[in-house]
C-alpha positions as CSV (number, residue, x, y, z in Angstrom):
1,M,52.5,-50.1,-4.0
2,C,55.5,-47.8,-4.1
3,C,53.6,-44.5,-4.3
4,N,54.3,-42.7,-1.0
5,D,52.1,-40.0,0.6
6,K,54.0,-37.2,-1.1
7,V,53.5,-38.6,-4.5
8,K,49.8,-39.2,-3.8
9,H,49.5,-35.7,-2.6
10,I,51.0,-34.2,-5.7
11,I,48.8,-36.6,-7.9
12,F,45.6,-35.4,-6.0
13,F,46.2,-31.7,-6.6
14,I,48.1,-31.6,-9.9
15,L,46.6,-34.4,-12.0
16,F,45.9,-33.3,-15.6
17,L,42.9,-34.0,-17.8
18,A,43.4,-34.5,-21.5
19,I,40.7,-33.2,-23.8
20,P,40.5,-33.8,-27.6
21,I,39.7,-30.7,-29.5
22,A,36.9,-30.9,-32.1
23,S,39.2,-30.2,-35.0
24,A,40.7,-33.1,-36.8
25,S,43.9,-31.2,-37.5
26,C,45.8,-28.4,-35.8
27,L,48.2,-25.7,-36.9
28,T,50.6,-26.5,-34.1
29,S,50.6,-29.7,-32.0
30,S,50.9,-30.6,-28.4
31,E,53.9,-32.6,-29.4
32,Q,55.8,-29.4,-29.9
33,F,55.6,-28.8,-26.2
34,A,56.7,-32.3,-25.1
35,S,59.5,-34.8,-25.0
36,E,58.9,-38.6,-25.2
37,V,60.7,-41.9,-25.0
38,V,59.5,-45.5,-25.5
39,I,60.9,-48.0,-23.1
40,P,60.7,-51.7,-24.3
41,N,60.8,-53.4,-21.0
42,Y,58.0,-52.3,-18.6
43,N,55.3,-53.4,-16.1
44,F,52.0,-51.7,-17.0
45,A,50.0,-53.4,-14.3
46,E,50.9,-50.8,-11.6
47,V,50.4,-47.8,-13.9
48,P,46.6,-47.4,-13.1
49,F,47.5,-46.7,-9.5
50,L,49.7,-43.7,-10.4
51,G,47.4,-41.3,-12.1
52,E,44.2,-40.3,-14.0
53,K,43.0,-42.5,-16.8
54,F,42.3,-40.9,-20.2
55,G,41.5,-43.4,-23.0
56,S,44.4,-45.9,-23.1
57,S,46.8,-43.6,-21.3
58,Y,47.3,-42.4,-17.7
59,I,48.2,-38.9,-16.7
60,L,50.1,-37.8,-13.6
61,S,52.3,-35.0,-12.3
62,S,56.1,-34.9,-12.9
63,Q,58.8,-35.5,-10.4
64,Y,60.7,-32.6,-11.8
65,N,58.0,-29.9,-11.6
66,S,54.5,-30.4,-10.4
67,D,53.2,-28.1,-13.2
68,L,54.6,-30.5,-15.8
69,L,52.7,-33.6,-16.6
70,V,53.6,-37.2,-17.5
71,V,51.6,-39.3,-20.0
72,L,52.1,-43.0,-19.8
73,Q,50.8,-45.2,-22.6
74,E,51.5,-48.5,-24.3
75,T,52.6,-48.2,-28.0
76,D,53.2,-50.4,-31.0
77,F,55.6,-48.2,-33.0
78,P,57.9,-49.5,-31.5
79,K,56.5,-51.8,-28.8
80,G,56.9,-50.5,-25.4
81,I,55.6,-47.9,-22.9
82,S,55.6,-44.3,-23.9
83,V,56.8,-41.8,-21.3
84,K,55.9,-38.3,-22.3
85,L,56.7,-35.2,-20.5
86,Q,54.0,-32.7,-21.5
87,I,53.5,-29.0,-20.8
88,P,49.8,-28.3,-20.3
89,T,48.3,-26.9,-23.5
90,E,45.2,-25.0,-24.8
91,A,43.6,-24.4,-28.2
92,K,43.3,-21.1,-29.8
93,P,40.9,-21.1,-32.8
94,T,42.2,-19.1,-35.8
95,N,41.5,-18.8,-39.5
96,I,44.6,-19.6,-41.6
97,P,44.7,-19.2,-45.4
98,T,46.0,-22.1,-47.3
99,F,47.5,-21.5,-50.7
100,K,47.4,-24.5,-53.0
101,I,49.7,-24.6,-56.1
102,T,49.3,-27.4,-58.5
103,S,52.1,-27.5,-61.1
104,S,52.7,-29.6,-64.2
105,S,55.9,-28.0,-65.3
106,F,58.5,-29.9,-63.2
107,T,61.0,-31.8,-65.3
108,G,62.3,-34.6,-63.0
109,S,60.9,-37.8,-61.6
110,L,60.6,-39.0,-58.0
111,K,63.6,-40.9,-56.9
112,E,63.4,-44.1,-54.9
113,N,64.5,-44.9,-51.3
114,L,64.0,-41.4,-49.9
115,A,65.1,-40.9,-46.3
116,P,62.4,-40.3,-43.7
117,T,63.9,-36.9,-42.8
118,Y,66.0,-34.5,-44.7
119,V,67.2,-31.0,-43.5
120,G,64.1,-30.6,-41.4
121,W,61.6,-32.1,-43.9
122,Q,59.5,-35.1,-42.9
123,V,59.2,-37.6,-45.8
124,L,56.3,-40.1,-45.8
125,C,56.0,-42.4,-48.8
126,S,53.3,-44.9,-49.6
127,P,53.0,-47.1,-52.7
128,T,51.1,-44.3,-54.5
129,E,52.7,-41.1,-53.3
130,C,55.3,-39.2,-51.3
131,V,54.3,-36.4,-48.9
132,F,57.0,-33.9,-47.8
133,E,56.2,-31.7,-44.8
134,K,58.1,-28.9,-43.0
135,G,56.3,-26.5,-40.8
136,E,53.6,-24.8,-42.8
137,I,54.6,-26.3,-46.1
138,K,53.3,-29.6,-47.5
139,M,54.3,-31.0,-50.9
140,T,52.6,-34.1,-52.4
141,A,54.1,-36.0,-55.3
142,Q,52.2,-38.9,-57.0
143,K,54.2,-42.1,-57.8
144,I,51.8,-43.6,-60.3
145,K,51.1,-40.5,-62.4
146,E,53.5,-37.6,-62.1
147,Q,51.8,-35.0,-64.3
148,E,51.0,-32.9,-61.2
149,L,52.9,-31.8,-58.1
150,V,50.9,-30.1,-55.3
151,I,52.4,-27.6,-52.9
152,E,50.3,-26.3,-50.0
153,I,51.4,-23.4,-47.8
154,S,49.3,-22.8,-44.7
155,K,50.5,-19.3,-43.8
156,Q,49.5,-15.7,-44.4
157,L,51.6,-14.6,-47.4
158,S,52.4,-11.0,-48.2
159,S,51.1,-9.4,-51.2
160,C,53.5,-8.8,-54.2
161,S,52.3,-5.2,-54.3
162,A,55.2,-4.7,-51.9
163,A,58.8,-5.8,-52.2
164,C,59.2,-9.7,-52.3
165,S,62.3,-11.3,-51.1
166,G,61.5,-14.7,-52.9
167,I,59.2,-15.3,-55.8
168,C,55.6,-14.2,-56.7
169,F,52.7,-16.3,-58.0
170,S,49.2,-15.3,-58.9
171,T,46.1,-16.5,-57.0
172,D,42.4,-16.1,-57.5
173,E,42.6,-12.9,-55.5
174,D,45.9,-11.2,-56.2
175,S,49.6,-11.9,-56.5
176,K,51.3,-13.5,-53.4
177,C,54.9,-13.6,-52.3
178,I,56.7,-16.8,-51.4
179,D,59.5,-15.4,-49.3
180,S,63.1,-16.3,-49.5
181,K,63.0,-18.8,-46.5
182,I,60.0,-20.8,-48.0
183,R,61.5,-20.7,-51.5
184,S,64.9,-22.0,-50.1
185,D,63.2,-24.8,-48.3
186,L,61.3,-25.8,-51.4
187,D,64.4,-25.6,-53.6
188,I,66.2,-28.0,-51.2
189,I,63.4,-30.6,-51.2
190,L,62.8,-30.3,-54.9
191,K,66.4,-31.1,-55.7
192,Y,66.7,-33.8,-53.1
193,S,63.5,-35.6,-54.4
194,N,64.7,-35.1,-58.0
195,L,61.3,-33.6,-59.0
196,S,62.5,-30.2,-60.1
197,K,65.5,-27.9,-60.4
198,N,63.9,-25.1,-58.4
199,T,60.7,-23.5,-57.4
200,R,60.7,-21.1,-60.3
201,E,60.4,-24.0,-62.7
202,L,57.2,-25.1,-61.0
203,L,55.7,-21.7,-61.8
204,D,56.1,-22.0,-65.5
205,S,52.7,-23.8,-65.7
206,Y,50.5,-24.0,-62.6
207,N,47.1,-23.4,-61.0
208,A,46.7,-21.7,-57.7
209,S,43.8,-21.4,-55.3
210,T,43.2,-20.0,-51.8
211,S,41.0,-21.3,-49.0
212,K,40.5,-20.3,-45.4
213,D,39.9,-22.9,-42.8
214,A,39.1,-22.6,-39.1
215,I,41.9,-24.5,-37.5
216,S,43.2,-24.7,-33.9
217,E,46.5,-23.4,-32.9
218,I,47.7,-25.3,-29.8
219,I,49.8,-23.2,-27.3
220,P,51.2,-23.7,-23.8
221,A,48.6,-23.1,-21.2
222,I,51.3,-22.0,-18.7
223,N,54.8,-20.6,-18.9
224,L,57.3,-23.2,-17.8
225,A,61.1,-23.1,-18.1
226,I,62.0,-26.8,-18.5
227,D,65.4,-28.4,-18.3
228,W,64.2,-31.3,-20.5
229,K,67.3,-33.5,-20.0
230,E,67.0,-33.3,-16.1
231,A,63.2,-33.6,-16.2
232,M,63.5,-36.8,-18.3
233,R,66.3,-38.2,-16.0
234,Q,64.2,-37.7,-12.8
235,E,61.1,-39.2,-14.3
236,L,62.9,-42.3,-15.6
237,V,64.8,-42.8,-12.3
238,F,61.5,-42.6,-10.4
239,L,59.6,-45.0,-12.8
240,S,62.6,-47.4,-12.5
241,E,62.6,-47.3,-8.8
242,I,58.9,-48.2,-8.6
243,N,59.4,-51.0,-11.2
244,I,57.2,-49.6,-13.9
245,I,60.2,-49.7,-16.3
246,E,63.3,-51.8,-16.4
247,I,66.3,-49.7,-17.5
248,T,69.9,-49.1,-16.5
249,R,71.3,-45.8,-15.2
250,V,73.6,-45.8,-18.3
251,D,70.5,-46.0,-20.6
252,I,68.7,-43.2,-18.6
253,E,71.7,-40.9,-19.2
254,K,71.7,-41.6,-22.9
255,I,68.0,-41.0,-23.2
256,S,68.2,-37.8,-21.2
257,S,71.0,-36.5,-23.4
258,L,68.5,-36.8,-26.4
259,S,65.6,-35.4,-24.6
260,K,64.5,-31.9,-25.7
261,K,61.4,-29.9,-26.5
262,G,59.5,-31.2,-29.6
263,Q,61.0,-34.6,-29.6
264,S,57.6,-36.3,-29.2
265,G,55.1,-38.0,-31.3
266,Q,55.4,-41.2,-33.3
267,N,57.9,-39.7,-35.8
268,N,60.2,-37.8,-33.4
269,R,60.2,-39.7,-30.0
270,I,63.3,-41.4,-28.6
271,V,63.4,-45.2,-29.1
272,F,65.8,-48.1,-28.8
273,D,67.3,-49.3,-32.0
274,P,67.7,-53.0,-31.5
275,I,69.8,-53.4,-34.6
276,F,72.6,-51.0,-33.5
277,S,71.8,-51.3,-29.7
278,F,71.5,-47.5,-29.6
279,W,69.0,-44.9,-28.4
280,R,67.9,-42.6,-31.2
281,Y,64.9,-40.7,-32.7
282,Y,62.3,-43.0,-34.3
283,N,62.5,-41.3,-37.7
284,E,66.2,-42.3,-37.8
285,I,65.2,-46.0,-37.6
286,E,65.4,-47.9,-40.9
287,N,61.9,-48.7,-42.2
288,A,60.3,-46.7,-39.5
289,T,56.4,-46.5,-39.8
290,L,56.0,-42.7,-40.0
291,T,52.7,-40.7,-39.9
292,T,51.4,-37.3,-40.9
293,K,49.1,-37.2,-37.9
294,Q,49.7,-34.7,-35.1
295,D,48.6,-34.8,-31.5
296,C,45.8,-32.3,-31.5
297,T,44.8,-33.2,-28.0
298,I,44.9,-30.3,-25.4
299,Y,46.1,-31.2,-21.9
300,K,44.2,-29.3,-19.3
301,T,44.8,-29.2,-15.5
302,L,42.3,-30.9,-13.3
303,R,42.3,-27.7,-11.2
304,E,41.0,-25.7,-14.2
305,S,38.3,-28.4,-14.9
306,S,37.1,-28.2,-11.2
307,E,36.9,-24.4,-11.4
308,E,34.7,-24.7,-14.6
309,K,32.4,-27.2,-12.8
310,N,32.1,-24.9,-9.7
311,E,31.0,-21.8,-11.6
312,P,28.5,-19.5,-9.6
313,V,24.9,-20.5,-10.0
314,N,22.7,-18.1,-12.0
315,T,20.7,-16.3,-9.3
316,I,17.7,-15.8,-11.5
317,Y,16.8,-19.4,-10.9
318,L,16.9,-18.8,-7.1
319,V,14.4,-15.9,-6.9
320,P,11.2,-18.0,-7.3
321,L,12.5,-20.5,-4.8
322,I,13.4,-17.8,-2.3
323,I,10.0,-16.1,-2.6
324,T,8.2,-19.4,-2.2
325,M,10.3,-20.4,0.9
326,A,9.8,-16.9,2.4
327,A,6.0,-17.2,1.9
328,L,5.9,-20.7,3.4
329,I,8.0,-19.6,6.5
330,S,5.7,-16.6,7.0
331,F,2.6,-18.7,6.8
332,L,4.0,-21.1,9.4
333,I,4.9,-18.3,11.7
334,L,1.4,-16.8,11.5
335,L,-0.1,-20.2,12.1
336,I,2.0,-20.7,15.3
337,I,1.1,-17.2,16.5
338,A,-2.6,-17.9,15.9
339,K,-2.5,-21.1,17.8
340,I,-0.7,-19.4,20.7
341,I,-3.4,-16.6,20.8
342,I,-6.2,-19.1,20.7
343,S,-4.6,-21.2,23.5
344,F,-4.1,-18.1,25.5
345,N,-7.8,-17.0,25.1
346,K,-9.0,-20.4,26.0
347,E,-6.9,-20.4,29.2
348,R,-8.1,-16.9,30.0
349,E,-11.8,-17.9,29.5
350,K,-11.3,-20.9,31.9
351,K,-9.9,-18.7,34.6
352,F,-12.7,-16.2,34.2
353,K,-15.4,-18.9,34.5
354,K,-13.7,-20.4,37.6
355,S,-13.5,-16.9,39.2
356,N,-17.3,-16.3,38.6
357,T,-18.1,-19.6,40.2
358,L,-16.2,-18.9,43.4
359,E,-17.9,-15.5,43.8
360,K,-21.4,-17.1,43.6
361,K,-20.6,-19.4,46.4
């Protein structure tokens, strides 16, 4: 196998352990701290010798920086091996309010053949509905019955008791402010989807509710300054040299030029477009299979896991054991001393008897 002693040494000390968090969703995703490419030509047979197995993937340390990890996994969208550079992450539990606005006052109808992305919005359409997502905003439009349009904003909104830069709406608690940034984003997608002229139109007739859900915010576990282009270049060169992937140096340079933080996950990773023979982001591929799922897995160092396993033992459990062992040792010492004294007395008695016998003679 091609792994030299240096590589094995790095893998031994800097392997990473991936741990799924309990929550089914997350406010931020591990994908936001990663860069990923899918290589169509590969040899997966040698991958298990490189790193730590986790589910269907293998995790090892990066050639660029030993604190950066590499996740290797086979994938179907598209078919190939996923090479993901991942900053270690951790989950921070937090309570985030979700404001849900259900409107029936929009005047347009959902247009056909929407692009999978538009000005930062992710667009995912099924036969029954279209879901539009951008950051903390999610908008759902039904295709079959369009009497209602649902907008969900997972963010702490300011009260309209103070100045509001955007537009106000009433909730079951008080009046909340949709700031100018969120309002502008909504106006753009409403016009693009042909659902409404603007956000104000939606507030002519609506219902609003508020809920607070415990959700995990995924954040970097360590601070790393990563040159993502160079990190991807080094990793692909290494994997090519050890025959894990089949790729030309020209393709490596093209992929590296696209590599950046956040270009990870099924929708955003770098793939090869066979129609145009060009490397691009998956959501730019015609008829791409997009998803609303996020990678809510946290990637934790094996070093940290070992420290957790080697926590100091609670000494309260050692006290009875120490007392028992001390008593047993004391008893054994006394027993040995008693035997020595008895043996000494017997020897002394023999000598005394022998001395008396000699005197009589």
